[in-house]
Structures are given as structure tokens and as C-alpha cells.
C-alpha positions as CSV (number, residue, x, y, z in Angstrom):
1,M,16.2,-16.4,-7.0
2,K,18.8,-15.2,-4.5
3,K,17.9,-11.8,-2.9
4,I,19.5,-9.0,-4.9
5,K,20.5,-5.6,-3.6
6,L,17.9,-3.4,-5.3
7,P,17.5,-0.9,-6.6
8,N,20.8,0.0,-8.3
9,K,22.3,3.5,-8.0
10,Q,20.1,4.8,-10.8
11,G,17.0,3.5,-9.0
12,F,16.2,0.5,-11.2
13,F,14.8,-2.9,-10.2
14,G,16.0,-4.7,-13.3
15,Q,14.6,-2.6,-16.1
16,Y,11.9,-1.0,-13.9
17,G,12.0,2.2,-11.9
18,G,14.2,5.2,-12.6
19,Q,13.5,8.9,-12.6
20,I,11.4,10.0,-15.5
21,V,10.8,13.6,-14.3
22,P,11.7,17.2,-15.3
23,P,15.2,18.4,-14.5
24,E,14.1,20.6,-11.6
25,V,12.3,17.7,-9.9
26,K,15.3,15.4,-10.5
27,K,17.5,17.8,-8.5
28,E,15.1,17.7,-5.6
29,L,15.0,13.9,-5.8
30,V,18.8,13.8,-5.5
31,K,18.5,15.9,-2.3
32,I,15.8,13.6,-0.9
33,E,17.9,10.5,-1.5
34,K,21.0,12.0,0.0
35,A,19.0,13.1,3.1
36,Y,17.4,9.7,3.4
37,Q,20.8,7.8,3.1
38,E,22.2,10.1,5.8
39,M,19.2,9.6,8.1
40,K,19.4,5.8,7.8
41,K,22.8,6.0,9.5
42,D,21.7,8.7,12.0
43,K,21.2,7.0,15.4
44,S,19.0,9.8,16.7
45,F,16.6,9.5,13.7
46,Q,16.4,5.7,14.1
47,K,15.7,6.1,17.8
48,E,13.0,8.6,17.3
49,Y,11.4,6.6,14.4
50,Q,11.4,3.4,16.5
51,R,10.0,5.2,19.5
52,L,7.1,6.5,17.4
53,L,6.5,3.0,15.9
54,V,6.2,1.5,19.4
55,D,4.7,4.2,21.6
56,Y,2.5,6.0,19.0
57,V,1.6,3.4,16.3
58,G,1.5,0.5,18.7
59,R,3.9,-1.8,17.1
60,P,4.5,-4.7,16.9
61,S,1.1,-5.4,15.4
62,P,-0.2,-8.9,16.4
63,L,-0.1,-12.0,14.3
64,F,-3.5,-13.5,14.9
65,L,-4.5,-17.1,14.3
66,A,-8.0,-16.9,12.8
67,K,-9.2,-20.1,14.4
68,N,-12.9,-19.7,13.5
69,L,-12.1,-18.9,9.8
70,T,-9.6,-21.8,9.7
71,K,-12.1,-24.2,11.1
72,K,-14.9,-23.0,8.7
73,L,-12.7,-23.4,5.6
74,G,-11.4,-26.8,6.8
75,G,-7.8,-26.5,5.4
76,A,-4.6,-24.6,6.2
77,K,-4.1,-22.4,9.2
78,I,-4.8,-18.8,8.5
79,Y,-2.8,-16.1,10.4
80,L,-3.6,-12.4,10.0
81,K,-0.9,-9.8,10.3
82,R,-3.0,-7.2,12.1
83,E,-1.9,-3.9,10.5
84,D,-5.5,-2.8,11.0
85,L,-4.7,-2.3,14.7
86,N,-2.1,0.4,14.0
87,H,-2.9,3.9,15.0
88,T,-4.9,5.5,12.0
89,G,-6.1,2.0,11.0
90,A,-3.6,0.7,8.4
91,H,0.0,0.0,7.4
92,K,0.3,3.5,5.9
93,I,1.4,5.1,9.2
94,N,4.7,3.1,9.0
95,H,6.0,5.1,6.1
96,T,4.3,8.4,6.7
97,L,6.1,8.9,10.0
98,G,9.4,8.2,8.2
99,E,8.5,10.6,5.4
100,A,7.5,13.3,7.9
101,L,10.7,13.0,9.9
102,L,12.7,13.1,6.7
103,A,10.8,16.2,5.5
104,K,11.4,17.9,8.9
105,S,15.1,17.2,8.7
106,M,15.2,18.8,5.2
107,K,13.5,21.9,6.7
108,K,10.4,21.5,4.6
109,K,7.2,23.3,5.7
110,K,4.5,21.2,4.1
111,L,3.7,17.5,3.4
112,L,1.8,17.0,0.1
113,A,0.3,13.8,-1.1
114,E,-2.4,11.9,-3.0
115,T,-4.8,9.4,-1.4
116,G,-7.4,6.9,-2.7
117,A,-9.1,5.2,0.2
118,G,-8.0,8.0,2.5
119,Q,-5.8,5.8,4.7
120,H,-2.6,7.3,3.4
121,G,-4.1,10.8,3.7
122,V,-5.2,10.2,7.3
123,A,-1.8,8.8,8.2
124,L,0.1,11.6,6.5
125,A,-2.1,14.2,8.2
126,T,-1.3,12.5,11.5
127,A,2.4,12.4,10.9
128,A,2.3,16.1,9.9
129,I,0.9,17.0,13.4
130,I,3.5,15.0,15.2
131,T,6.3,16.8,13.3
132,G,4.8,20.2,13.2
133,L,4.2,20.4,9.4
134,K,1.3,21.6,7.3
135,C,-0.5,18.9,5.2
136,E,-2.3,19.0,1.8
137,I,-4.1,16.0,0.4
138,H,-5.4,15.6,-3.1
139,M,-8.3,13.1,-3.5
140,G,-10.5,12.2,-6.4
141,A,-14.1,13.3,-6.3
142,I,-15.4,9.7,-6.6
143,D,-13.2,8.5,-3.7
144,I,-14.2,11.5,-1.5
145,K,-17.8,10.4,-1.9
146,K,-17.0,6.7,-1.2
147,Q,-14.6,7.3,1.7
148,H,-16.4,10.1,3.5
149,P,-15.4,8.9,7.0
150,N,-11.7,9.3,6.1
151,V,-12.3,12.7,4.5
152,L,-13.8,13.9,7.8
153,R,-10.9,12.4,9.7
154,M,-8.4,14.3,7.6
155,K,-10.3,17.6,8.0
156,I,-10.5,17.1,11.8
157,L,-6.7,16.5,11.7
158,G,-6.3,19.9,10.0
159,A,-5.3,18.8,6.6
160,K,-6.3,20.8,3.5
161,I,-8.3,18.6,1.1
162,V,-8.1,19.3,-2.6
163,T,-11.0,17.7,-4.6
164,V,-9.9,16.4,-8.0
165,N,-12.6,16.5,-10.7
166,K,-10.3,15.7,-13.6
167,G,-10.1,12.4,-15.6
168,G,-11.6,9.5,-13.8
169,K,-11.7,11.4,-10.5
170,C,-9.9,8.6,-8.6
171,L,-6.4,7.7,-7.4
172,K,-4.4,8.2,-10.6
173,D,-5.9,11.7,-11.1
174,A,-5.2,12.6,-7.5
175,V,-1.5,11.7,-8.1
176,D,-1.5,13.9,-11.2
177,S,-3.0,16.8,-9.3
178,A,-0.7,16.5,-6.3
179,F,2.4,16.3,-8.6
180,E,1.3,19.4,-10.4
181,A,1.0,21.3,-7.1
182,Y,4.4,20.0,-6.0
183,L,6.0,21.5,-9.1
184,H,4.9,25.0,-7.9
185,D,6.7,24.8,-4.6
186,L,9.6,22.3,-4.6
187,K,11.5,24.4,-2.0
188,N,9.0,24.2,0.8
189,T,7.1,21.0,0.0
190,F,7.9,17.3,0.6
191,F,5.9,15.0,-1.6
192,G,4.8,12.1,0.7
193,I,4.0,9.5,-1.9
194,G,1.7,6.9,-0.5
195,S,3.1,3.6,-1.9
196,V,6.1,1.9,-3.5
197,V,5.6,3.9,-6.7
198,G,6.9,7.0,-8.4
199,P,10.5,8.0,-9.2
200,H,13.5,6.9,-7.3
201,P,14.1,7.0,-4.3
202,Y,10.4,6.6,-3.3
203,P,9.9,2.9,-4.1
204,M,13.0,2.1,-2.1
205,M,12.2,4.4,0.8
206,I,8.6,3.3,1.2
207,R,9.7,-0.4,1.0
208,D,12.3,0.2,3.7
209,F,9.9,1.9,6.0
210,Q,7.2,-0.8,5.4
211,S,9.7,-3.7,5.9
212,V,8.9,-3.7,9.6
213,V,5.7,-5.6,8.7
214,G,7.6,-8.6,7.3
215,K,10.4,-8.5,9.9
216,E,7.8,-8.7,12.7
217,A,5.8,-11.4,11.0
218,K,8.8,-13.6,10.5
219,K,9.8,-13.4,14.2
220,Q,6.2,-14.0,15.3
221,I,5.4,-17.0,13.1
222,L,8.7,-18.7,14.2
223,K,7.7,-18.1,17.8
224,K,4.2,-19.5,17.3
225,E,4.8,-22.3,14.9
226,N,8.6,-22.9,15.1
227,R,8.8,-22.6,11.3
228,L,8.1,-20.3,8.4
229,P,4.7,-20.1,6.7
230,D,4.0,-21.8,3.4
231,Y,2.1,-18.9,1.9
232,L,2.1,-15.1,2.1
233,I,-0.8,-13.2,0.7
234,A,-1.3,-9.5,0.3
235,C,-3.4,-7.1,-1.9
236,V,-1.6,-5.1,-4.5
237,G,-2.6,-1.6,-5.8
238,G,0.6,0.4,-5.7
239,G,2.0,-2.4,-3.6
240,S,3.3,-1.0,-0.3
241,N,1.7,-3.5,2.1
242,A,2.6,-6.5,0.0
243,M,6.2,-5.3,-0.3
244,G,6.4,-4.7,3.4
245,L,5.3,-8.3,4.1
246,F,7.3,-10.0,1.3
247,N,10.6,-8.3,1.8
248,A,11.7,-10.2,4.8
249,F,11.0,-13.6,3.1
250,L,12.7,-13.1,-0.3
251,D,15.5,-15.6,0.5
252,D,13.0,-18.2,1.8
253,K,11.2,-20.9,-0.2
254,I,7.7,-19.5,0.4
255,K,4.9,-19.1,-2.0
256,M,4.1,-15.3,-2.2
257,I,0.9,-14.1,-3.8
258,G,0.0,-10.6,-4.7
259,V,-3.7,-10.0,-5.2
260,E,-4.9,-7.4,-7.8
261,P,-8.5,-6.1,-8.3
262,A,-10.4,-7.7,-11.1
263,G,-13.2,-5.2,-10.4
264,K,-16.5,-5.7,-12.4
265,S,-15.0,-7.4,-15.4
266,F,-11.8,-7.6,-17.5
267,R,-13.0,-5.0,-19.9
268,P,-10.9,-1.8,-20.0
269,G,-12.1,0.6,-17.3
270,D,-13.7,-2.1,-15.2
271,H,-10.7,-3.4,-13.3
272,A,-7.2,-2.4,-12.1
273,A,-5.3,-5.7,-12.7
274,T,-2.1,-4.0,-13.7
275,L,0.4,-6.9,-13.5
276,T,-2.1,-9.4,-14.9
277,L,-3.3,-7.5,-18.0
278,G,-0.9,-4.5,-18.3
279,S,2.4,-3.9,-20.1
280,P,5.6,-2.0,-19.4
281,G,5.5,1.8,-19.9
282,N,6.0,5.2,-18.2
283,L,3.8,6.5,-15.4
284,H,4.3,9.0,-12.6
285,G,8.1,9.2,-13.0
286,M,8.8,5.5,-13.2
287,F,9.0,2.7,-15.8
288,T,6.7,-0.1,-14.7
289,Y,3.7,-2.2,-15.7
290,L,0.6,-0.2,-16.3
291,L,-2.8,-0.4,-18.0
292,Q,-2.4,1.7,-21.1
293,N,-4.0,2.2,-24.5
294,K,-2.1,2.0,-27.8
295,K,-0.8,5.6,-27.4
296,G,0.8,4.7,-24.0
297,E,-1.8,6.7,-22.1
298,P,-3.1,5.2,-18.8
299,Q,-6.5,3.6,-19.1
300,P,-9.4,4.2,-16.7
301,V,-9.6,1.8,-13.8
302,H,-12.1,0.6,-11.3
303,S,-12.1,-1.3,-8.0
304,I,-14.6,-1.6,-5.2
305,A,-11.6,-0.7,-3.0
306,S,-10.5,2.9,-3.6
307,G,-6.9,2.2,-2.5
308,L,-6.5,-0.3,-5.3
309,D,-7.9,1.6,-8.3
310,Y,-4.5,2.6,-9.8
311,P,-3.4,1.9,-13.4
312,G,0.2,1.3,-12.4
313,V,2.2,-0.6,-9.7
314,G,5.5,-0.4,-7.9
315,P,8.5,-1.1,-10.1
316,E,9.8,-3.7,-7.7
317,H,6.6,-5.7,-8.1
318,S,7.1,-5.5,-11.9
319,F,10.6,-6.9,-11.4
320,F,9.2,-9.7,-9.2
321,K,6.6,-10.6,-11.9
322,D,9.2,-11.0,-14.6
323,Q,11.4,-13.0,-12.3
324,K,8.5,-15.1,-11.2
325,K,9.4,-14.4,-7.6
326,V,5.8,-13.5,-6.7
327,E,2.6,-14.9,-8.3
328,Y,0.0,-12.2,-9.1
329,V,-3.6,-13.2,-9.2
330,T,-7.0,-11.3,-9.3
331,I,-10.1,-11.1,-7.1
332,N,-13.2,-9.4,-8.3
333,D,-15.5,-6.9,-6.5
334,Q,-18.0,-9.5,-5.4
335,E,-15.4,-11.9,-4.1
336,A,-13.9,-9.1,-2.0
337,L,-17.3,-8.1,-0.7
338,K,-18.0,-11.7,0.4
339,A,-14.6,-11.9,2.1
340,F,-15.3,-8.6,3.9
341,S,-18.6,-10.0,5.2
342,L,-17.2,-13.4,6.1
343,L,-14.3,-12.2,8.2
344,S,-16.6,-9.7,10.0
345,Q,-19.2,-12.4,10.8
346,V,-16.8,-15.2,11.6
347,E,-13.9,-13.5,13.5
348,G,-15.5,-10.1,14.5
349,I,-12.9,-8.3,12.4
350,I,-14.1,-5.8,9.8
351,P,-11.4,-5.5,7.2
352,A,-10.7,-2.8,4.7
353,L,-12.0,-3.6,1.2
354,E,-8.4,-3.5,0.0
355,S,-7.4,-6.2,2.5
356,A,-10.6,-8.2,1.7
357,H,-9.0,-8.9,-1.7
358,A,-6.1,-10.8,0.0
359,L,-8.6,-12.5,2.3
360,A,-10.7,-13.6,-0.7
361,Q,-7.7,-15.3,-2.2
362,A,-6.9,-17.1,1.0
363,I,-10.6,-18.2,1.3
364,K,-10.3,-19.5,-2.3
365,I,-7.2,-21.7,-1.8
366,V,-7.3,-22.7,1.9
367,P,-9.9,-25.5,1.5
368,Q,-7.6,-27.1,-1.2
369,L,-4.6,-27.2,1.2
370,S,-3.8,-29.7,3.9
371,K,-4.2,-28.8,7.6
372,D,-0.5,-28.8,8.2
373,K,0.0,-25.8,5.8
374,I,0.3,-22.2,7.1
375,I,-0.9,-19.0,5.4
376,V,-0.1,-15.5,6.5
377,V,-2.5,-12.8,5.2
378,N,-1.5,-9.2,5.5
379,L,-4.6,-7.5,7.0
380,S,-3.4,-4.1,5.7
381,G,-6.2,-2.0,7.1
382,R,-9.5,-1.9,9.0
383,G,-12.9,-1.4,7.4
384,D,-14.3,1.5,9.4
385,K,-13.9,3.7,6.3
386,D,-15.9,1.3,4.2
387,V,-18.9,0.5,6.3
388,D,-21.2,3.2,4.9
389,Y,-20.3,2.2,1.3
390,V,-20.7,-1.5,2.0
391,G,-23.9,-0.9,3.9
392,K,-25.4,0.7,0.7
393,L,-24.1,-2.1,-1.5
394,L,-25.5,-4.8,0.8
395,K,-28.7,-2.7,1.5
396,I,-28.0,-2.8,5.2
397,D,-30.0,-0.1,7.1
């Protein structure tokens, strides 16, 4: 499939995307898109954004050949795109800085967002400080308990944390809560959505800000191997880290694999395998694949990784599924936990549980591949936030 200029002017990737929102929100989205398109052409904005990516975030992030893991598995070479080494510990800072700069240019006073694992919340709180804005983060009660280290980080950074006790008390409910708060103050608030989801122009904007990951990886692998990789692997919840990696390679003949959470089982409420088991419908201002009941209502979801327990997915990923541009597979909780431990013990790198899903897929297929093959795994975040939770699961004192 030749790379297509997407989304179209109405914000659709094929049939997916759009703006399924109240009229007053649609007016605000038009303003956001206009401001974003202007800022893309603004040299001073680009200069400041690039300065922050280099001097503040620490880009480019390394592309690391995991020699020990490669040797242990006995197959293809495994490279890790080290987004875990970014300031704040994940890929999320790439787009939150862009969102914060955009909000400041629009004279907004506050950044508002949801978070699951807390990485987006920490990154947005950090970006708010840099740009002089207030920050409010909505987070499900279950995730607050699981991701306590990141909750503390957000509070230390001065963010207001809103605990969400409605519904499943996880990421989907945090999005609902944040959107409700957004409706009460559209004038002063910028909704800093945390992934390539939501109404247009957010899937496009977040993809563009995250595209730095794939652009860097492409240059780095060509320098190291003098050729492109055979496989790209990334975890998919909303899908921002995967889209960031995949975007630069869409015109190349490379196998791209997005890894969803199979959770505890494939029973409703035990997983968050949206593209694998879901169907098209409306969620959070977009038309996309989602896990839904017969009434079209989002189903409860689960994942060991709080950043992946979302019943929907970015509309561009939905488009890629239908076009068969990307293969979407699943990894369960136990497989992710084993990958988390293996990378920690073999390479001395503790990955986020979200990233461990991508690693688990690599671990599954690498032994079946010849040694001349090359795999790039997007290590989207570090596991500092998960060590207490994993320690309890593995009964480590």
C-alpha cells in the first residue's frame, strides 16, 4: 500500500476518525487545528520545540543492540529504541511538549488530561511547568493504586490529581471524567489527549509529534546495519508509541506488528484486545474499533499494564488493520510479566509493563527467525512505575 496523505480534511483515516462531539466542542477543535497548522509553519515554534527535544528530553534516544537477549534467544538481532531514556521515562514527553507549546500560543491557562499508567500525566505536568501553565490530571482509582510512584511524581510536579471512581475506575473512565471537566471551561483549558485517539485533529497531531521516534530509528538502523529492519514491533493501547515508530516506514516493505493486551483471558472484561476482538463504533469523539456490547456501549477492559487498558484505539490503527498494513497480535499478562523479568535480568533494563508486551512478542518470534534478520522493538517506557506492583505479583520482598 502506497503511503496516503491522511487524515483527510474532515479528519478521517478511511472511514475512521472524524469529530463526534457537541457543537461547542467542535468549534474549539476547529480553533485547535487552525492554530496547529499555523504553528507547523512557524519557524520559531519549530526551533523551540526541537530545542526542548534535544536539550530537555535528551533526543535522539539511542537505538540499542540487545546482544545478550539476542544471543539467549538464538535468532534475529534485537534492537531496542530506548524511549525509556527520555526525560520523564517514556515517549509521552514527545507530544506533551508540543501540546503545551500549542496551548500557550492559544493563550490557554490550563492543561487537562487523562492518564492510565501515569506516564502521560507526568509528562504533561512536566510540560506545563516548562510553559508556565496549570495542570489537572484525571486518573482511575485502580490505576492510582497500581501506579503510586507516578501519582507521587505528578503531585511533586504540582499537578492537581482527580481520582475517578466511576465505571471500571481505569483509563476509559479517566477520559470520560476529563472530557466532562473540559466542557465546563473550553475557553481557558487545553485538553492534552494522551494518545492518537479522540476527535480530529488529535490523532493527527499526536502522530506528528511522535513521528520523531520512527525518523530517528530509520536513520540509526541505516547507520548501524546499512539497511532497514525486517520487523518493527510496538505495543498498542491507544497507539501513540506504535504510530510514532511505524510512521516513518510506511512506504517500506517491513513487517510491522502492533501488540495488544490479551490480559487474563479473552472473556469480556478480562482483556483489552480492541483490534483483535472489537468492532467499529463511536468512542470519545471518534469512529474506530472498540470493545462494545450489543448496545454499542464500551465493555470493561483489563491489562496488567495500566497504559493499555483502553476499550478503543487510534483511528489510524483501525485503518491500518483493515488495509492489512500492520499485523495486530496479542500478548497476555503472564507473557508480558515474563518479558519484563527477562529483559531486566539479561540486559539490565527494566521496561514498562506496556513495553513488555512488545518485548514478549519479539521473544516469541525471534527464535524462529534466521540470524540475518533484524527486529526493532519500541521500548516505549521504563518500568520504575511498575516495580512495586510487579514486586507484589512476583512476591519479591
